[in-house]
A tleap script that builds the chain and sets N, CA, C and O, in Angstrom:
source leaprc.protein.ff14SB
mol = sequence {
  NMET VAL THR ALA GLU ILE ASN ARG ILE GLU
  SER VAL ARG ARG THR LYS GLU GLU TYR LEU
  LYS GLU ARG MET LYS VAL CYS GLU LYS LEU
  ALA ILE LYS LYS LYS MET ASN ILE LYS GLN
  PRO PRO PRO ARG ASP GLY GLY GLU GLU MET
  SER THR CVAL
}
set mol.1.N position { -86.956 115.871 8.299 }
set mol.1.CA position { -85.754 116.482 7.710 }
set mol.1.C position { -85.728 117.990 7.977 }
set mol.1.O position { -84.691 118.546 8.336 }
set mol.2.N position { -86.871 118.637 7.801 }
set mol.2.CA position { -86.905 120.092 7.972 }
set mol.2.C position { -86.594 120.459 9.421 }
set mol.2.O position { -85.823 121.383 9.676 }
set mol.3.N position { -87.195 119.735 10.371 }
set mol.3.CA position { -86.948 120.060 11.782 }
set mol.3.C position { -85.474 119.849 12.127 }
set mol.3.O position { -84.896 120.629 12.884 }
set mol.4.N position { -84.869 118.807 11.578 }
set mol.4.CA position { -83.449 118.561 11.848 }
set mol.4.C position { -82.615 119.725 11.319 }
set mol.4.O position { -81.680 120.178 11.979 }
set mol.5.N position { -82.957 120.201 10.136 }
set mol.5.CA position { -82.231 121.338 9.547 }
set mol.5.C position { -82.388 122.578 10.424 }
set mol.5.O position { -81.419 123.291 10.687 }
set mol.6.N position { -83.616 122.826 10.871 }
set mol.6.CA position { -83.865 123.992 11.732 }
set mol.6.C position { -83.069 123.855 13.024 }
set mol.6.O position { -82.455 124.818 13.482 }
set mol.7.N position { -83.078 122.658 13.614 }
set mol.7.CA position { -82.330 122.451 14.853 }
set mol.7.C position { -80.847 122.717 14.627 }
set mol.7.O position { -80.184 123.317 15.473 }
set mol.8.N position { -80.328 122.270 13.486 }
set mol.8.CA position { -78.910 122.476 13.189 }
set mol.8.C position { -78.610 123.972 13.076 }
set mol.8.O position { -77.607 124.454 13.604 }
set mol.9.N position { -79.481 124.695 12.390 }
set mol.9.CA position { -79.293 126.140 12.236 }
set mol.9.C position { -79.355 126.816 13.606 }
set mol.9.O position { -78.546 127.696 13.903 }
set mol.10.N position { -80.312 126.408 14.439 }
set mol.10.CA position { -80.438 127.001 15.775 }
set mol.10.C position { -79.169 126.746 16.590 }
set mol.10.O position { -78.680 127.641 17.280 }
set mol.11.N position { -78.636 125.523 16.509 }
set mol.11.CA position { -77.428 125.211 17.278 }
set mol.11.C position { -76.263 126.058 16.782 }
set mol.11.O position { -75.453 126.531 17.579 }
set mol.12.N position { -76.177 126.251 15.466 }
set mol.12.CA position { -75.105 127.091 14.928 }
set mol.12.C position { -75.282 128.519 15.421 }
set mol.12.O position { -74.311 129.176 15.795 }
set mol.13.N position { -76.509 128.993 15.420 }
set mol.13.CA position { -76.777 130.359 15.880 }
set mol.13.C position { -76.358 130.503 17.340 }
set mol.13.O position { -75.748 131.504 17.716 }
set mol.14.N position { -76.682 129.508 18.160 }
set mol.14.CA position { -76.315 129.574 19.577 }
set mol.14.C position { -74.799 129.630 19.726 }
set mol.14.O position { -74.276 130.442 20.489 }
set mol.15.N position { -74.097 128.770 18.998 }
set mol.15.CA position { -72.640 128.760 19.126 }
set mol.15.C position { -72.068 130.091 18.654 }
set mol.15.O position { -71.085 130.575 19.215 }
set mol.16.N position { -72.670 130.685 17.634 }
set mol.16.CA position { -72.202 131.998 17.168 }
set mol.16.C position { -72.390 133.030 18.267 }
set mol.16.O position { -71.495 133.838 18.516 }
set mol.17.N position { -73.540 133.014 18.926 }
set mol.17.CA position { -73.794 133.976 20.007 }
set mol.17.C position { -72.786 133.777 21.135 }
set mol.17.O position { -72.244 134.744 21.671 }
set mol.18.N position { -72.536 132.505 21.493 }
set mol.18.CA position { -71.566 132.231 22.549 }
set mol.18.C position { -70.189 132.723 22.128 }
set mol.18.O position { -69.451 133.298 22.928 }
set mol.19.N position { -69.850 132.491 20.857 }
set mol.19.CA position { -68.550 132.925 20.340 }
set mol.19.C position { -68.428 134.447 20.421 }
set mol.19.O position { -67.397 134.981 20.830 }
set mol.20.N position { -69.503 135.135 20.022 }
set mol.20.CA position { -69.483 136.602 20.070 }
set mol.20.C position { -69.357 137.087 21.513 }
set mol.20.O position { -68.648 138.055 21.788 }
set mol.21.N position { -70.049 136.409 22.435 }
set mol.21.CA position { -69.947 136.796 23.845 }
set mol.21.C position { -68.508 136.633 24.319 }
set mol.21.O position { -67.975 137.500 25.012 }
set mol.22.N position { -67.879 135.516 23.941 }
set mol.22.CA position { -66.487 135.292 24.327 }
set mol.22.C position { -65.605 136.382 23.737 }
set mol.22.O position { -64.719 136.905 24.414 }
set mol.23.N position { -65.848 136.725 22.473 }
set mol.23.CA position { -65.068 137.783 21.822 }
set mol.23.C position { -65.235 139.096 22.586 }
set mol.23.O position { -64.267 139.827 22.795 }
set mol.24.N position { -66.472 139.391 23.001 }
set mol.24.CA position { -66.723 140.625 23.748 }
set mol.24.C position { -65.922 140.623 25.052 }
set mol.24.O position { -65.318 141.629 25.421 }
set mol.25.N position { -65.926 139.473 25.747 }
set mol.25.CA position { -65.180 139.377 27.005 }
set mol.25.C position { -63.699 139.641 26.751 }
set mol.25.O position { -63.058 140.396 27.481 }
set mol.26.N position { -63.163 139.007 25.706 }
set mol.26.CA position { -61.742 139.177 25.394 }
set mol.26.C position { -61.455 140.629 25.042 }
set mol.26.O position { -60.458 141.198 25.486 }
set mol.27.N position { -62.336 141.224 24.240 }
set mol.27.CA position { -62.143 142.629 23.844 }
set mol.27.C position { -62.183 143.535 25.069 }
set mol.27.O position { -61.395 144.475 25.175 }
set mol.28.N position { -63.097 143.256 25.995 }
set mol.28.CA position { -63.181 144.073 27.209 }
set mol.28.C position { -61.897 143.948 28.017 }
set mol.28.O position { -61.380 144.940 28.529 }
set mol.29.N position { -61.377 142.710 28.132 }
set mol.29.CA position { -60.134 142.510 28.879 }
set mol.29.C position { -59.003 143.281 28.216 }
set mol.29.O position { -58.209 143.936 28.891 }
set mol.30.N position { -58.934 143.201 26.880 }
set mol.30.CA position { -57.878 143.916 26.157 }
set mol.30.C position { -58.041 145.416 26.343 }
set mol.30.O position { -57.054 146.130 26.523 }
set mol.31.N position { -59.274 145.899 26.300 }
set mol.31.CA position { -59.525 147.336 26.469 }
set mol.31.C position { -59.066 147.779 27.855 }
set mol.31.O position { -58.467 148.844 28.005 }
set mol.32.N position { -59.350 146.957 28.866 }
set mol.32.CA position { -58.935 147.296 30.232 }
set mol.32.C position { -57.411 147.352 30.297 }
set mol.32.O position { -56.840 148.257 30.906 }
set mol.33.N position { -56.753 146.372 29.659 }
set mol.33.CA position { -55.285 146.365 29.656 }
set mol.33.C position { -54.766 147.618 28.965 }
set mol.33.O position { -53.824 148.251 29.442 }
set mol.34.N position { -55.384 147.975 27.838 }
set mol.34.CA position { -54.941 149.164 27.105 }
set mol.34.C position { -55.120 150.404 27.971 }
set mol.34.O position { -54.233 151.257 28.015 }
set mol.35.N position { -56.248 150.519 28.657 }
set mol.35.CA position { -56.480 151.674 29.531 }
set mol.35.C position { -55.394 151.746 30.598 }
set mol.35.O position { -54.882 152.826 30.896 }
set mol.36.N position { -55.045 150.599 31.173 }
set mol.36.CA position { -54.013 150.584 32.208 }
set mol.36.C position { -52.675 151.003 31.608 }
set mol.36.O position { -51.900 151.718 32.244 }
set mol.37.N position { -52.405 150.556 30.378 }
set mol.37.CA position { -51.149 150.933 29.722 }
set mol.37.C position { -51.129 152.426 29.422 }
set mol.37.O position { -50.090 153.075 29.541 }
set mol.38.N position { -52.281 152.970 29.030 }
set mol.38.CA position { -52.355 154.398 28.705 }
set mol.38.C position { -52.075 155.233 29.958 }
set mol.38.O position { -51.455 156.293 29.867 }
set mol.39.N position { -52.523 154.765 31.121 }
set mol.39.CA position { -52.314 155.516 32.365 }
set mol.39.C position { -50.821 155.667 32.651 }
set mol.39.O position { -50.395 156.670 33.223 }
set mol.40.N position { -50.021 154.664 32.250 }
set mol.40.CA position { -48.583 154.761 32.464 }
set mol.40.C position { -48.004 155.790 31.498 }
set mol.40.O position { -48.463 155.876 30.359 }
set mol.41.N position { -47.020 156.564 31.913 }
set mol.41.CA position { -46.422 157.542 31.003 }
set mol.41.C position { -45.706 156.830 29.865 }
set mol.41.O position { -44.985 155.861 30.105 }
set mol.42.N position { -45.890 157.288 28.634 }
set mol.42.CA position { -45.251 156.623 27.495 }
set mol.42.C position { -43.741 156.805 27.548 }
set mol.42.O position { -43.268 157.839 28.019 }
set mol.43.N position { -42.974 155.830 27.079 }
set mol.43.CA position { -41.507 155.962 27.074 }
set mol.43.C position { -41.078 157.103 26.156 }
set mol.43.O position { -41.721 157.362 25.139 }
set mol.44.N position { -40.001 157.778 26.512 }
set mol.44.CA position { -39.565 158.949 25.729 }
set mol.44.C position { -39.205 158.540 24.308 }
set mol.44.O position { -39.511 159.268 23.364 }
set mol.45.N position { -38.561 157.391 24.140 }
set mol.45.CA position { -38.171 156.952 22.788 }
set mol.45.C position { -39.404 156.842 21.908 }
set mol.45.O position { -39.430 157.372 20.797 }
set mol.46.N position { -40.436 156.148 22.408 }
set mol.46.CA position { -41.654 155.964 21.615 }
set mol.46.C position { -42.292 157.299 21.281 }
set mol.46.O position { -42.743 157.501 20.154 }
set mol.47.N position { -42.339 158.217 22.243 }
set mol.47.CA position { -42.964 159.515 22.011 }
set mol.47.C position { -42.239 160.298 20.928 }
set mol.47.O position { -42.867 160.932 20.080 }
set mol.48.N position { -40.916 160.250 20.963 }
set mol.48.CA position { -40.139 160.994 19.962 }
set mol.48.C position { -40.339 160.391 18.582 }
set mol.48.O position { -40.454 161.118 17.595 }
set mol.49.N position { -40.382 159.056 18.510 }
set mol.49.CA position { -40.593 158.403 17.212 }
set mol.49.C position { -41.952 158.797 16.644 }
set mol.49.O position { -42.075 159.057 15.447 }
set mol.50.N position { -42.968 158.842 17.498 }
set mol.50.CA position { -44.308 159.184 17.025 }
set mol.50.C position { -44.319 160.605 16.469 }
set mol.50.O position { -44.965 160.856 15.451 }
set mol.51.N position { -43.620 161.539 17.113 }
set mol.51.CA position { -43.666 162.938 16.686 }
set mol.51.C position { -42.950 163.124 15.349 }
set mol.51.O position { -43.350 163.969 14.548 }
set mol.52.N position { -41.897 162.346 15.100 }
set mol.52.CA position { -41.152 162.522 13.849 }
set mol.52.C position { -41.928 161.966 12.669 }
set mol.52.O position { -41.770 162.457 11.551 }
set mol.53.N position { -42.761 160.959 12.883 }
set mol.53.CA position { -43.461 160.308 11.752 }
set mol.53.C position { -44.574 161.162 11.206 }
set mol.53.O position { -45.253 160.760 10.261 }
savepdb mol mol.pdb
quit
């Protein structure tokens, strides 16, 4: 029983690590997209709205 419990915990830990790795990949992709968006000049409407707020 104890070994089965340990194995279950280990499998959960592995899936968590895989999940975190996937999250990191997604975050990196989003960060790259954001960087590319930042390189583009912001629209004048958006810039003016930001300054008034």
